[in-house]
C-alpha positions as CSV (number, residue, x, y, z in Angstrom):
1,X,0.0,0.0,0.0
2,X,1.2,3.5,-0.9
3,X,4.3,2.5,-2.7
4,X,3.4,4.2,-6.0
5,X,2.6,0.9,-7.9
6,X,0.0,2.5,-10.2
7,X,2.2,5.4,-11.2
8,X,5.1,3.0,-11.8
9,X,2.9,0.7,-14.0
10,X,1.6,3.6,-16.1
11,X,5.1,4.9,-16.8
12,X,6.2,1.3,-17.6
13,X,3.4,1.1,-20.2
14,X,4.7,4.3,-21.8
15,X,8.3,3.0,-21.9
16,X,7.4,-0.4,-23.4
17,X,4.4,0.1,-25.6
18,X,3.2,-3.0,-27.3
19,X,5.4,-5.2,-25.2
20,X,3.7,-4.9,-21.9
21,X,0.0,-4.9,-21.1
22,X,-1.8,-4.1,-17.9
23,X,-3.8,-7.1,-16.7
24,X,-7.1,-6.3,-15.0
25,X,-8.3,-8.0,-11.9
26,X,-11.9,-9.1,-11.9
27,X,-13.6,-7.9,-8.7
28,X,-16.9,-7.7,-7.0
29,X,-15.7,-4.6,-5.1
30,X,-17.6,-1.4,-5.8
31,X,-15.7,1.2,-7.9
32,X,-14.2,4.0,-5.9
33,X,-13.4,6.4,-8.8
34,X,-12.4,6.5,-12.5
35,X,-8.8,5.5,-11.8
36,X,-10.1,2.1,-10.6
37,X,-10.8,1.3,-14.3
38,X,-7.0,1.0,-14.9
39,X,-6.7,-2.0,-12.6
40,X,-10.1,-3.7,-12.2
41,X,-12.9,-5.1,-14.2
42,X,-16.0,-4.7,-12.1
43,X,-18.7,-7.4,-11.7
44,X,-21.6,-7.9,-9.5
45,X,-21.1,-10.6,-6.9
46,X,-23.5,-12.8,-8.9
47,X,-21.5,-12.3,-12.1
48,X,-18.3,-13.0,-10.3
49,X,-19.8,-16.2,-8.9
50,X,-21.0,-17.3,-12.4
51,X,-17.4,-16.8,-13.7
52,X,-16.0,-18.8,-10.8
53,X,-18.6,-21.6,-11.3
54,X,-17.9,-21.8,-15.0
55,X,-14.2,-22.2,-14.5
56,X,-13.3,-18.9,-16.1
57,X,-11.1,-17.7,-13.2
58,X,-7.6,-19.0,-12.8
59,X,-7.5,-17.4,-9.4
60,X,-9.9,-16.3,-6.7
61,X,-9.4,-14.7,-3.4
62,X,-11.5,-12.8,-0.9
63,X,-10.3,-9.6,0.9
64,X,-12.4,-7.3,3.0
65,X,-15.6,-9.0,2.0
66,X,-15.0,-8.6,-1.7
67,X,-13.9,-11.1,-4.3
68,X,-10.9,-10.7,-6.6
69,X,-9.7,-12.9,-9.4
70,X,-7.8,-13.3,-12.6
71,X,-9.4,-14.8,-15.7
72,X,-7.9,-17.5,-17.8
73,X,-8.6,-15.2,-20.9
74,X,-6.5,-12.4,-19.4
75,X,-3.7,-14.7,-18.5
76,X,-3.7,-16.2,-22.1
77,X,-2.5,-12.9,-23.3
78,X,0.8,-13.5,-21.5
79,X,1.9,-15.7,-24.4
80,X,2.3,-12.6,-26.6
81,X,3.4,-9.9,-24.1
82,X,4.5,-9.3,-20.5
83,X,1.6,-8.7,-18.3
84,X,1.8,-6.4,-15.2
85,X,-0.5,-6.1,-12.3
86,X,-0.3,-5.3,-8.6
87,X,-1.1,-8.6,-6.9
88,X,-1.1,-9.7,-3.3
89,X,1.2,-12.5,-2.4
90,X,-1.7,-14.9,-2.1
91,X,-2.8,-14.1,-5.7
92,X,0.7,-14.7,-6.9
93,X,0.6,-18.2,-5.2
94,X,-2.8,-18.9,-6.7
95,X,-1.7,-17.9,-10.3
96,X,1.3,-20.2,-9.9
97,X,-0.9,-23.1,-8.7
98,X,-3.0,-22.5,-11.8
99,X,0.0,-23.3,-13.9
100,X,1.3,-19.9,-14.9
101,X,4.8,-18.5,-14.5
102,X,5.0,-15.3,-12.4
103,X,8.0,-13.1,-11.9
104,X,7.4,-11.2,-8.7
105,X,8.7,-7.7,-8.2
106,X,8.1,-6.2,-4.8
107,X,7.7,-2.4,-4.9
108,X,8.4,-0.6,-1.7
109,X,8.4,3.1,-0.9
110,X,11.7,4.7,0.2
111,X,10.1,6.0,3.4
112,X,8.7,4.0,6.4
113,X,6.1,6.6,7.4
114,X,4.0,6.2,4.2
115,X,1.3,4.2,5.9
116,X,-1.2,6.2,7.9
117,X,-4.1,3.8,7.7
118,X,-3.5,1.2,10.5
119,X,-5.8,-1.4,8.9
120,X,-3.9,-1.3,5.6
121,X,-0.6,-1.4,7.5
122,X,-1.7,-4.6,9.3
123,X,-3.0,-6.2,6.1
124,X,0.4,-5.4,4.4
125,X,2.3,-6.9,7.3
126,X,0.1,-10.0,7.2
127,X,0.6,-10.4,3.4
128,X,4.3,-10.1,3.8
129,X,4.4,-13.3,5.8
130,X,3.8,-15.2,2.5
131,X,7.2,-15.6,0.7
132,X,6.6,-15.7,-3.1
133,X,10.3,-15.5,-3.9
134,X,10.5,-12.0,-5.3
135,X,13.0,-11.8,-8.1
136,X,13.5,-8.1,-7.5
137,X,12.7,-5.6,-4.8
138,X,12.3,-2.2,-6.2
139,X,12.5,1.0,-4.2
140,X,10.1,3.6,-5.6
141,X,11.2,7.0,-4.3
142,X,8.8,9.9,-4.0
143,X,11.7,12.3,-4.2
144,X,12.2,14.2,-7.5
145,X,13.5,11.8,-10.1
146,X,12.7,8.7,-8.0
147,X,9.9,7.4,-10.1
148,X,12.0,7.7,-13.3
149,X,14.9,5.8,-11.6
150,X,12.5,3.0,-10.6
151,X,11.0,2.8,-14.1
152,X,14.5,2.6,-15.6
153,X,15.4,-0.2,-13.2
154,X,12.2,-2.1,-14.0
155,X,12.5,-1.7,-17.7
156,X,16.1,-3.0,-17.5
157,X,14.9,-5.9,-15.5
158,X,12.1,-6.8,-18.0
159,X,14.5,-6.5,-20.9
160,X,16.9,-8.9,-19.1
161,X,14.1,-11.4,-18.7
162,X,13.3,-11.2,-22.4
163,X,16.9,-11.9,-23.3
164,X,17.0,-15.0,-21.1
């Protein structure tokens, strides 16, 4: 929470157009504002349940009373491009269990006082107990030039994966 993942992903999409796509998480959570459309595909709880029952979801998790998942159709696009998304550690484990390869990059802020919401802080600490074997830990600084530095590091990392 609060590490600048969304800003980082938007910049990454600018740097690698046509090579990276933003995967959308299917959710039953109500939309907060228009920026939510960048990360989520919103369904009613009934629509979400139908997708789950029909086997259309590779992953499913519940958090704060709402359902989140990743569709097989979305993951199928990974054959052509790198997909990026902010996932919880549990979601990464679930995607791997569904048979997909995941390269996990943990994005952290450069300051420790970024979390003011105690509930989110506790949830983050709980999620951190799940070790998904991050291949990279990326510090995203909120100082001038920090985002650009983080984007450059991540672009370099992605290009190194592509070469392998």
